[in-house]
C-alpha positions as CSV (number, residue, x, y, z in Angstrom):
1,M,5.4,-3.4,-53.2
2,P,4.5,-0.2,-51.3
3,S,1.7,1.8,-52.8
4,K,2.6,4.8,-55.0
5,L,2.4,8.3,-53.5
6,R,-0.4,10.3,-55.0
7,V,1.2,13.6,-56.0
8,G,-1.0,16.5,-57.0
9,I,0.7,19.0,-59.4
10,I,-1.0,22.4,-59.4
11,F,-0.2,24.8,-62.1
12,G,-1.4,27.9,-64.1
13,G,-3.1,30.3,-61.7
14,R,-4.4,33.9,-61.5
15,S,-1.1,35.5,-62.3
16,G,0.9,37.4,-64.9
17,E,3.2,34.4,-64.8
18,H,0.5,31.9,-65.8
19,E,2.2,30.8,-69.0
20,V,5.6,30.4,-67.3
21,S,3.8,28.1,-64.8
22,L,2.5,25.9,-67.6
23,Q,5.9,25.5,-69.0
24,S,7.4,24.7,-65.6
25,A,4.7,22.2,-64.9
26,K,5.2,20.4,-68.2
27,N,8.8,19.7,-67.2
28,V,8.1,18.7,-63.6
29,I,5.4,16.3,-64.8
30,S,7.7,14.6,-67.4
31,A,10.4,14.2,-64.8
32,L,8.2,12.4,-62.2
33,D,8.9,8.6,-61.9
34,R,5.6,6.9,-62.6
35,K,6.9,3.8,-60.8
36,K,7.0,5.9,-57.6
37,Y,4.2,8.3,-58.1
38,E,0.5,8.4,-59.1
39,V,0.2,11.9,-60.6
40,V,-2.9,14.0,-60.4
41,L,-2.8,17.1,-62.6
42,I,-4.8,20.2,-61.5
43,G,-4.8,23.3,-63.7
44,I,-6.0,26.7,-62.5
45,D,-7.2,29.1,-65.2
46,K,-6.7,32.9,-65.1
47,E,-10.2,33.3,-63.5
48,G,-9.4,30.9,-60.7
49,G,-11.2,27.8,-61.9
50,W,-9.6,24.5,-61.0
51,Y,-9.7,21.7,-63.6
52,L,-8.6,18.1,-63.3
53,Q,-6.3,17.4,-66.3
54,S,-5.3,14.4,-68.3
55,D,-1.7,13.6,-69.0
56,A,-2.2,13.6,-72.7
57,Q,-4.0,16.9,-73.2
58,F,-3.4,19.2,-70.2
59,L,-1.9,21.9,-72.4
60,L,-3.1,23.2,-75.7
61,K,-1.5,25.5,-78.3
62,G,-2.7,29.1,-78.1
63,K,-3.4,31.4,-81.0
64,D,0.3,32.4,-80.8
65,Q,2.0,29.0,-81.5
66,K,4.9,30.0,-79.2
67,L,2.5,30.0,-76.2
68,I,0.6,27.2,-74.6
69,Q,-2.7,27.4,-72.8
70,L,-4.6,25.4,-70.2
71,N,-7.1,22.8,-71.4
72,K,-10.4,23.6,-69.6
73,S,-12.5,20.8,-71.2
74,E,-12.0,18.4,-68.2
75,D,-13.8,18.2,-64.8
76,E,-13.9,21.3,-62.7
77,V,-12.6,20.4,-59.2
78,G,-12.3,22.0,-55.8
79,L,-9.9,21.5,-52.8
80,L,-11.6,21.4,-49.4
81,P,-9.9,22.1,-46.1
82,M,-11.1,18.7,-44.7
83,P,-8.1,16.9,-43.3
84,R,-9.7,13.6,-42.7
85,E,-11.8,13.4,-45.9
86,A,-11.3,13.0,-49.6
87,N,-10.2,16.6,-50.0
88,L,-10.1,16.9,-53.8
89,I,-13.6,16.7,-55.2
90,S,-15.3,16.9,-58.6
91,L,-17.7,19.8,-58.8
92,T,-19.6,18.1,-61.5
93,G,-20.0,14.9,-59.4
94,K,-18.8,12.8,-62.3
95,R,-16.0,11.0,-60.4
96,K,-14.5,10.4,-56.9
97,I,-10.9,11.7,-56.8
98,G,-9.9,11.0,-53.3
99,Q,-7.0,12.0,-51.0
100,L,-3.7,13.4,-52.2
101,D,-0.5,12.4,-50.3
102,V,1.5,15.5,-51.3
103,I,1.1,18.5,-53.5
104,F,3.7,20.2,-55.7
105,P,2.5,23.8,-56.4
106,V,4.2,24.8,-59.6
107,L,2.6,28.3,-59.4
108,H,4.5,31.5,-59.9
109,G,3.5,34.9,-58.7
110,P,0.3,36.0,-56.8
111,Y,-2.1,33.3,-55.5
112,G,0.6,30.7,-55.8
113,E,3.9,31.9,-54.5
114,D,2.7,34.4,-52.0
115,G,1.3,32.2,-49.2
116,T,-2.3,32.1,-50.3
117,I,-2.4,28.5,-51.7
118,Q,0.1,27.4,-49.0
119,G,-2.6,28.5,-46.4
120,L,-5.2,26.5,-48.1
121,L,-2.9,23.4,-48.1
122,E,-2.2,23.9,-44.4
123,M,-5.9,23.9,-43.7
124,A,-6.4,20.8,-45.7
125,N,-3.4,19.2,-43.9
126,I,-1.7,18.1,-47.0
127,P,2.2,18.1,-47.3
128,Y,3.3,20.5,-50.1
129,V,6.6,21.3,-51.8
130,G,8.3,24.7,-51.1
131,A,8.1,27.4,-48.4
132,G,5.3,27.7,-45.9
133,V,2.8,30.5,-45.6
134,L,5.2,33.0,-43.9
135,G,8.3,32.3,-46.0
136,S,6.2,32.5,-49.2
137,S,4.6,35.8,-48.3
138,L,7.8,37.4,-47.0
139,S,9.7,36.4,-50.1
140,M,7.0,37.4,-52.6
141,D,6.7,41.0,-51.4
142,K,10.0,42.6,-52.7
143,D,9.6,45.6,-50.4
144,V,9.2,43.5,-47.2
145,M,11.8,41.0,-48.4
146,K,14.5,43.7,-49.0
147,R,13.8,45.4,-45.6
148,L,14.3,42.1,-43.8
149,L,17.5,41.3,-45.8
150,R,18.9,44.8,-45.0
151,E,18.1,44.3,-41.3
152,A,20.1,41.1,-41.4
153,G,23.2,43.0,-42.8
154,I,22.9,41.7,-46.4
155,S,23.7,44.3,-49.1
156,I,20.8,45.2,-51.3
157,A,20.3,47.7,-54.1
158,K,18.9,51.2,-53.3
159,F,15.1,51.2,-53.7
160,L,12.0,53.2,-53.1
161,T,8.5,51.8,-52.5
162,F,5.3,53.5,-53.7
163,E,1.6,52.7,-53.2
164,R,-1.2,53.3,-55.8
165,E,-2.4,56.3,-53.7
166,D,1.0,57.9,-54.3
167,Y,0.6,57.4,-58.0
168,E,-2.9,58.7,-58.2
169,K,-1.9,61.9,-56.3
170,G,1.0,62.5,-58.6
171,E,3.6,62.2,-55.8
172,I,6.0,60.0,-57.7
173,T,8.4,62.3,-59.6
174,F,11.2,61.5,-61.9
175,A,13.4,64.2,-60.2
176,R,13.0,62.6,-56.8
177,V,13.6,59.0,-58.0
178,S,16.7,60.0,-60.0
179,K,18.1,61.8,-57.0
180,E,17.6,58.9,-54.6
181,V,18.4,55.8,-56.7
182,G,20.3,57.2,-59.7
183,S,19.6,56.9,-63.4
184,P,18.8,54.7,-65.2
185,F,16.6,52.7,-62.8
186,F,14.0,49.9,-62.8
187,V,10.3,50.2,-62.1
188,K,8.7,46.9,-61.1
189,P,5.6,45.5,-59.4
190,A,6.3,44.5,-55.8
191,N,4.6,41.1,-56.0
192,L,5.5,39.5,-59.3
193,G,8.4,37.7,-60.9
194,S,9.6,36.5,-64.3
195,S,10.3,40.2,-65.1
196,V,6.6,40.8,-65.8
197,G,5.7,44.5,-65.6
198,I,9.3,45.6,-65.3
199,T,10.7,48.6,-67.3
200,K,14.2,50.0,-67.4
201,V,13.8,53.8,-67.4
202,K,16.6,55.8,-69.0
203,K,14.8,59.1,-69.6
204,K,12.0,61.2,-68.2
205,S,9.7,60.7,-71.2
206,K,9.4,56.9,-70.4
207,F,8.7,57.4,-66.7
208,R,4.9,57.7,-66.6
209,S,4.4,54.7,-68.9
210,A,6.7,52.6,-66.8
211,L,4.6,53.5,-63.7
212,K,1.4,52.7,-65.5
213,E,2.7,49.3,-66.5
214,A,3.9,48.3,-63.1
215,F,0.7,49.5,-61.4
216,S,-1.3,47.5,-63.9
217,Y,0.0,44.4,-62.1
218,D,0.2,45.4,-58.5
219,N,-1.0,48.1,-56.0
220,K,2.5,48.5,-54.7
221,I,5.7,49.1,-56.8
222,L,9.4,49.3,-56.3
223,I,11.8,51.7,-58.1
224,E,15.2,50.2,-57.9
225,E,18.8,51.2,-58.6
226,N,20.4,49.9,-61.8
227,I,23.5,48.0,-60.9
228,E,26.3,47.7,-63.5
229,G,27.6,44.2,-62.9
230,R,27.3,40.5,-63.4
231,E,24.0,38.6,-62.7
232,I,24.6,35.5,-60.5
233,E,22.1,33.0,-59.3
234,C,22.4,30.2,-56.6
235,S,19.9,27.4,-55.8
236,V,19.0,26.3,-52.2
237,L,17.6,23.0,-51.2
238,G,16.5,21.7,-47.8
239,N,14.6,22.4,-44.6
240,E,16.4,23.0,-41.3
241,D,19.9,22.2,-42.8
242,P,19.8,23.5,-46.4
243,I,22.5,23.3,-49.0
244,A,23.5,25.7,-51.7
245,S,24.4,24.8,-55.3
246,V,27.3,26.0,-57.4
247,P,26.5,29.6,-58.6
248,G,25.7,30.3,-62.2
249,E,25.8,33.4,-64.3
250,I,23.2,34.9,-66.6
251,I,24.5,36.9,-69.6
252,P,21.5,38.7,-71.1
253,R,21.6,39.5,-74.8
254,H,18.7,42.0,-74.4
255,E,18.7,45.3,-72.6
256,F,18.2,43.3,-69.4
257,Y,17.0,39.9,-68.4
258,S,13.4,40.6,-69.5
259,Y,10.4,38.2,-69.9
260,E,11.2,37.9,-73.6
261,A,14.8,37.1,-72.9
262,K,13.8,34.4,-70.4
263,Y,10.9,32.7,-72.1
264,V,10.3,33.9,-75.7
265,D,13.7,34.4,-77.4
266,E,15.6,31.1,-77.2
267,K,18.8,33.2,-77.6
268,G,17.8,35.9,-75.2
269,A,20.5,35.0,-72.7
270,A,23.5,32.8,-72.2
271,L,23.9,30.7,-69.1
272,D,27.4,30.1,-67.7
273,I,27.3,27.2,-65.2
274,P,29.2,27.1,-63.0
275,A,29.9,30.9,-63.0
276,K,33.5,31.9,-63.7
277,I,34.1,33.7,-60.4
278,S,36.7,33.4,-57.8
279,Q,36.5,30.8,-55.0
280,K,36.1,33.7,-52.5
281,L,33.1,35.1,-54.4
282,K,31.6,31.7,-54.8
283,N,31.8,31.0,-51.1
284,K,30.2,34.4,-50.4
285,V,27.3,33.9,-52.8
286,Q,26.6,30.5,-51.3
287,R,26.8,31.8,-47.7
288,L,24.5,34.7,-48.5
289,A,22.0,32.5,-50.3
290,L,21.7,30.2,-47.2
291,L,21.5,33.2,-44.9
292,A,18.7,34.8,-46.9
293,F,16.9,31.4,-47.0
294,K,16.9,31.3,-43.2
295,V,16.2,35.0,-42.7
296,L,13.1,34.8,-44.8
297,C,11.9,31.6,-43.1
298,C,12.0,29.5,-46.3
299,S,12.0,25.7,-46.6
300,G,12.2,23.2,-49.4
301,M,13.6,25.2,-52.2
302,A,14.5,28.7,-53.4
303,R,16.6,30.4,-56.1
304,V,18.5,33.4,-54.8
305,D,19.6,36.1,-57.3
306,F,22.6,38.4,-57.0
307,F,24.5,41.2,-58.7
308,I,28.3,41.5,-58.4
309,R,29.3,45.1,-59.0
310,K,31.8,45.5,-61.8
311,V,34.5,47.5,-60.1
312,T,34.2,46.7,-56.4
313,E,32.9,43.1,-56.7
314,E,30.5,43.9,-54.0
315,V,27.8,41.1,-53.8
316,I,24.3,42.6,-53.9
317,L,21.3,40.3,-53.2
318,S,18.6,41.1,-55.6
319,E,15.7,38.7,-54.7
320,I,14.7,35.2,-53.6
321,N,12.2,33.0,-55.5
322,T,10.4,30.3,-53.4
323,I,8.9,28.6,-56.5
324,P,11.6,29.1,-59.1
325,G,11.1,28.2,-62.7
326,F,11.3,24.6,-63.8
327,T,11.3,25.2,-67.6
328,K,13.9,23.5,-69.8
329,I,16.1,26.6,-69.6
330,S,15.5,27.5,-65.9
331,M,18.5,28.0,-63.6
332,Y,17.2,26.3,-60.5
333,P,17.3,22.7,-61.9
334,K,20.3,23.5,-64.1
335,L,22.4,24.6,-61.1
336,W,21.6,21.4,-59.2
337,E,22.5,19.3,-62.2
338,A,25.9,21.1,-62.3
339,S,26.1,20.3,-58.5
340,G,25.5,16.6,-59.0
341,I,21.7,16.3,-58.5
342,S,19.7,15.2,-61.6
343,Y,16.4,16.7,-62.4
344,Q,14.5,13.6,-61.4
345,E,16.4,13.2,-58.1
346,L,15.7,16.9,-57.4
347,I,12.0,16.3,-57.7
348,D,12.2,13.3,-55.5
349,R,14.1,15.3,-52.8
350,L,11.6,18.1,-52.9
351,I,8.7,15.8,-52.4
352,Q,10.5,14.0,-49.5
353,L,11.4,17.4,-47.9
354,A,7.7,18.3,-48.1
355,I,6.6,15.1,-46.3
356,E,9.4,15.5,-43.6
357,R,8.3,19.1,-42.8
358,H,4.7,18.1,-42.6
359,K,5.5,15.3,-40.2
360,R,7.6,17.6,-38.1
361,K,4.8,20.1,-37.9
362,G,2.2,17.4,-37.2
363,S,4.1,16.2,-34.1
364,L,3.3,19.5,-32.4
365,K,0.6,19.7,-29.6
366,V,-2.7,21.1,-30.5
367,S,-4.2,20.9,-27.0
368,Y,-2.9,22.6,-23.8
369,L,-2.4,20.5,-20.7
370,P,-0.9,22.3,-17.6
371,A,2.1,20.7,-16.0
372,G,1.2,17.7,-13.8
373,S,-2.1,17.1,-15.6
374,K,-3.0,13.5,-16.7
């Protein structure tokens, strides 16, 4: 029998999406086939500490029983960029952990989805699931992402970008924003997901508090047009030749698809899978999802979010998520289930794609020899 692959699952992280990551990791871990994989669990706390976790107690109930928190009673560990050595080590020296064959980073937001941990894994020469350094960083920054999509001819919502300096100088005015993107509008951090830090602004009296909220999570924010229409999502899977799932529709029961609607209120939104849209719109959504995946240099997986305007049925690309949610209500795995790929098979494919990409990159030359040299 071939030996099992040692799969490291990294979750938690220094991010406003920490709790979402814990929920996603819980589902990924339960779906892994233990006949194929030896699972090594690594939880990162909100201060950046790495802890080796046990299967039985890697999550604990928080003070709010609806939330879960990381168990920090286990060994603290570190990952070293040492490609030929045992790269995961115990900082207490209590045990030898050894080499990991592949890592599945189930990390949402900064320090997990933005290219930072991907860079560390590249240095350690470990295959990992999801987009590489460039694809991760491009997709995480909504400002850069939208400009690249617009350059590729993909329709996006009207938006404005502001830095903290603009805010501190008082240069972000309600009058200017309303004139350029319309009203109501959304204020959001540029580098965060799961609707953390987002406010829908309908009147001037709420504008300053919305800015303060967004800037509490990021030094750059977006103010974006409110689009009246349907919310459609499409999953992408693959490396050089990716495939797109059937699209699904999110029908929020809150003011918009907020953090509470996604993760706290079990009845916060209805999911319609597959979406009840025409074949023409379905084809367009899938084509644009694949195009965005390639434009942003993604690999492995992504969930691409769209709006379809009510009257004109114009398809607007909202954003792309390179480490989409894997909770029990998350669209990414649900869309693949509706497309004929089970949750467990999806995890298997993602791990295999990570290994294939790593081998492809590892075949490149690292030394230059002029033509004719021996």
